[in-house]
Short mmCIF file of the C-alpha atoms (twelve columns), coordinates in Angstrom:
data_MODEL
# 
_entry.id   MODEL 
# 
loop_
_atom_site.group_PDB 
_atom_site.id 
_atom_site.type_symbol 
_atom_site.label_atom_id 
_atom_site.label_alt_id 
_atom_site.label_comp_id 
_atom_site.label_asym_id 
_atom_site.label_seq_id 
_atom_site.Cartn_x 
_atom_site.Cartn_y 
_atom_site.Cartn_z 
_atom_site.pdbx_PDB_model_num 
ATOM 1   C CA . MET A 1   -7.676  -26.298 20.194  1 
ATOM 2   C CA . GLN A 2   -9.053  -23.479 18.053  1 
ATOM 3   C CA . LYS A 3   -12.806 -22.992 17.807  1 
ATOM 4   C CA . ARG A 4   -14.380 -22.980 14.378  1 
ATOM 5   C CA . MET A 5   -15.554 -19.516 13.355  1 
ATOM 6   C CA . LEU A 6   -18.457 -18.784 11.012  1 
ATOM 7   C CA . PRO A 7   -18.749 -15.627 8.904   1 
ATOM 8   C CA . LEU A 8   -21.828 -13.501 9.642   1 
ATOM 9   C CA . ARG A 9   -23.456 -10.286 8.355   1 
ATOM 10  C CA . ALA A 10  -25.427 -8.126  10.789  1 
ATOM 11  C CA . ARG A 11  -29.097 -7.736  9.870   1 
ATOM 12  C CA . LYS A 12  -29.713 -4.897  12.309  1 
ATOM 13  C CA . PRO A 13  -27.601 -2.857  14.735  1 
ATOM 14  C CA . HIS A 14  -26.465 -4.783  17.808  1 
ATOM 15  C CA . LEU A 15  -23.571 -5.288  20.196  1 
ATOM 16  C CA . TYR A 16  -21.202 -8.207  19.748  1 
ATOM 17  C CA . GLY A 17  -18.435 -8.441  22.293  1 
ATOM 18  C CA . THR A 18  -17.100 -4.906  22.618  1 
ATOM 19  C CA . ARG A 19  -18.098 -3.838  19.115  1 
ATOM 20  C CA . ARG A 20  -21.141 -1.877  18.039  1 
ATOM 21  C CA . LEU A 21  -22.220 -3.412  14.734  1 
ATOM 22  C CA . GLU A 22  -24.416 -1.734  12.155  1 
ATOM 23  C CA . ALA A 23  -26.613 -3.467  9.593   1 
ATOM 24  C CA . GLY A 24  -24.424 -4.924  6.839   1 
ATOM 25  C CA . ASP A 25  -21.236 -5.222  8.903   1 
ATOM 26  C CA . GLU A 26  -19.424 -8.517  8.406   1 
ATOM 27  C CA . TYR A 27  -17.747 -10.389 11.260  1 
ATOM 28  C CA . GLU A 28  -16.962 -13.878 12.543  1 
ATOM 29  C CA . ALA A 29  -18.285 -15.686 15.599  1 
ATOM 30  C CA . PRO A 30  -17.861 -19.161 17.121  1 
ATOM 31  C CA . VAL A 31  -20.407 -21.733 15.913  1 
ATOM 32  C CA . GLU A 32  -22.591 -21.661 19.049  1 
ATOM 33  C CA . GLN A 33  -22.796 -17.871 19.166  1 
ATOM 34  C CA . ALA A 34  -23.338 -17.655 15.412  1 
ATOM 35  C CA . ILE A 35  -26.342 -19.989 15.625  1 
ATOM 36  C CA . ALA A 36  -27.800 -17.945 18.502  1 
ATOM 37  C CA . LEU A 37  -27.345 -14.648 16.593  1 
ATOM 38  C CA . VAL A 38  -29.032 -16.084 13.489  1 
ATOM 39  C CA . ALA A 39  -31.884 -17.513 15.601  1 
ATOM 40  C CA . ASP A 40  -32.417 -14.067 17.200  1 
ATOM 41  C CA . ARG A 41  -32.486 -12.587 13.668  1 
ATOM 42  C CA . ARG A 42  -29.600 -10.279 14.434  1 
ATOM 43  C CA . ALA A 43  -27.320 -11.776 11.774  1 
ATOM 44  C CA . ASP A 44  -27.280 -13.970 8.673   1 
ATOM 45  C CA . PHE A 45  -24.750 -16.556 7.607   1 
ATOM 46  C CA . ILE A 46  -22.410 -15.623 4.763   1 
ATOM 47  C CA . LYS A 47  -21.182 -18.197 2.305   1 
ATOM 48  C CA . ALA A 48  -17.443 -18.576 2.677   1 
ATOM 49  C CA . LYS A 49  -15.547 -17.055 -0.205  1 
ATOM 50  C CA . LYS A 50  -13.548 -19.596 -2.155  1 
ATOM 51  C CA . LYS A 51  -9.896  -18.830 -2.643  1 
ATOM 52  C CA . GLU A 52  -8.939  -18.378 -6.272  1 
ATOM 53  C CA . ALA A 53  -6.552  -20.983 -7.567  1 
ATOM 54  C CA . VAL A 54  -3.336  -19.580 -8.943  1 
ATOM 55  C CA . ALA A 55  -2.591  -20.890 -12.402 1 
ATOM 56  C CA . PRO A 56  0.901   -22.341 -12.739 1 
ATOM 57  C CA . VAL A 57  3.260   -20.460 -15.001 1 
ATOM 58  C CA . ALA A 58  3.781   -22.241 -18.290 1 
ATOM 59  C CA . GLU A 59  7.352   -23.403 -18.751 1 
ATOM 60  C CA . THR A 60  7.154   -22.699 -22.465 1 
ATOM 61  C CA . THR A 61  7.155   -18.935 -21.828 1 
ATOM 62  C CA . PRO A 62  10.407  -17.580 -23.230 1 
ATOM 63  C CA . ALA A 63  12.617  -15.626 -20.872 1 
ATOM 64  C CA . PRO A 64  12.682  -11.900 -21.616 1 
ATOM 65  C CA . GLU A 65  15.715  -10.644 -23.454 1 
ATOM 66  C CA . PRO A 66  18.094  -8.571  -21.351 1 
ATOM 67  C CA . VAL A 67  17.809  -4.873  -22.049 1 
ATOM 68  C CA . GLU A 68  20.968  -2.844  -22.417 1 
ATOM 69  C CA . VAL A 69  21.040  0.200   -20.197 1 
ATOM 70  C CA . GLN A 70  22.691  3.284   -21.615 1 
ATOM 71  C CA . ASP A 71  25.200  5.019   -19.409 1 
ATOM 72  C CA . ALA A 72  24.042  8.273   -17.877 1 
ATOM 73  C CA . PRO A 73  26.098  11.360  -18.637 1 
ATOM 74  C CA . SER A 74  29.188  11.339  -16.442 1 
ATOM 75  C CA . HIS A 75  28.716  14.900  -15.128 1 
ATOM 76  C CA . GLU A 76  25.444  13.914  -13.421 1 
ATOM 77  C CA . THR A 77  26.884  10.844  -11.735 1 
ATOM 78  C CA . GLU A 78  29.833  12.817  -10.425 1 
ATOM 79  C CA . THR A 79  27.591  15.500  -8.969  1 
ATOM 80  C CA . SER A 80  26.961  14.892  -5.300  1 
ATOM 81  C CA . ILE A 81  24.375  16.481  -3.093  1 
ATOM 82  C CA . ASP A 82  27.084  18.513  -1.355  1 
ATOM 83  C CA . ALA A 83  28.229  19.933  -4.689  1 
ATOM 84  C CA . LEU A 84  24.648  20.878  -5.534  1 
ATOM 85  C CA . ARG A 85  24.211  22.557  -2.143  1 
ATOM 86  C CA . LEU A 86  27.425  24.533  -2.695  1 
ATOM 87  C CA . GLU A 87  26.315  25.611  -6.169  1 
ATOM 88  C CA . ALA A 88  22.891  26.651  -4.863  1 
ATOM 89  C CA . THR A 89  24.455  28.659  -2.055  1 
ATOM 90  C CA . GLN A 90  26.735  30.415  -4.556  1 
ATOM 91  C CA . LEU A 91  23.656  31.357  -6.609  1 
ATOM 92  C CA . GLY A 92  22.092  32.944  -3.526  1 
ATOM 93  C CA . ILE A 93  19.552  30.207  -2.741  1 
ATOM 94  C CA . ASP A 94  18.714  29.601  0.926   1 
ATOM 95  C CA . VAL A 95  19.223  25.804  0.952   1 
ATOM 96  C CA . ASP A 96  17.090  23.589  3.158   1 
ATOM 97  C CA . ARG A 97  18.971  20.468  4.355   1 
ATOM 98  C CA . ARG A 98  15.859  18.340  3.732   1 
ATOM 99  C CA . TRP A 99  15.965  18.982  -0.015  1 
ATOM 100 C CA . GLY A 100 17.076  16.107  -2.175  1 
ATOM 101 C CA . MET A 101 19.051  16.259  -5.405  1 
ATOM 102 C CA . THR A 102 15.941  16.725  -7.553  1 
ATOM 103 C CA . ARG A 103 14.738  19.758  -5.596  1 
ATOM 104 C CA . LEU A 104 18.231  21.263  -5.554  1 
ATOM 105 C CA . ARG A 105 18.533  20.920  -9.341  1 
ATOM 106 C CA . TYR A 106 15.090  22.522  -9.739  1 
ATOM 107 C CA . GLU A 107 15.986  25.474  -7.504  1 
ATOM 108 C CA . ILE A 108 19.325  25.940  -9.294  1 
ATOM 109 C CA . ASP A 109 17.581  25.938  -12.691 1 
ATOM 110 C CA . GLN A 110 15.041  28.472  -11.432 1 
ATOM 111 C CA . ALA A 111 17.805  30.751  -10.121 1 
ATOM 112 C CA . ARG A 112 19.699  30.592  -13.426 1 
ATOM 113 C CA . GLU A 113 16.558  31.598  -15.379 1 
ATOM 114 C CA . ARG A 114 16.104  34.785  -13.286 1 
# 
C-alpha cells in the first residue's frame, strides 16, 4: 500500500531525509511528516496543481490535402558519401572520416573557389 504524499514548500533551510533544502524548494512528504514540518514552521502546504483537460479534436476538421513532393535532382541522389570523399581527396582536401555529406560538399565548394 502506497502512502499518500503531500506537496510542500520549504519556508527556511532544513534537512529532509538526505537532502539539504533551501527556502522555496518544493518537495513531497508523507502526511504525518508533512504535518510535523508545517507545525515546526519549516514548510508550508502547496495546493495541488490541477491537470489541464485536453480538449477533444473536432471531427469536423477537414483532413489536410496531400502535398506533392518534387523530385530532387538525380545527380545529388546518386552521389554517395564515398564518391564525395574521393572527389575531395582528388581536390587535395584532407578528409576526416567523421564528416558527413553536408560538410564534404562545403569543403569541396570551398576548394573549387580557391
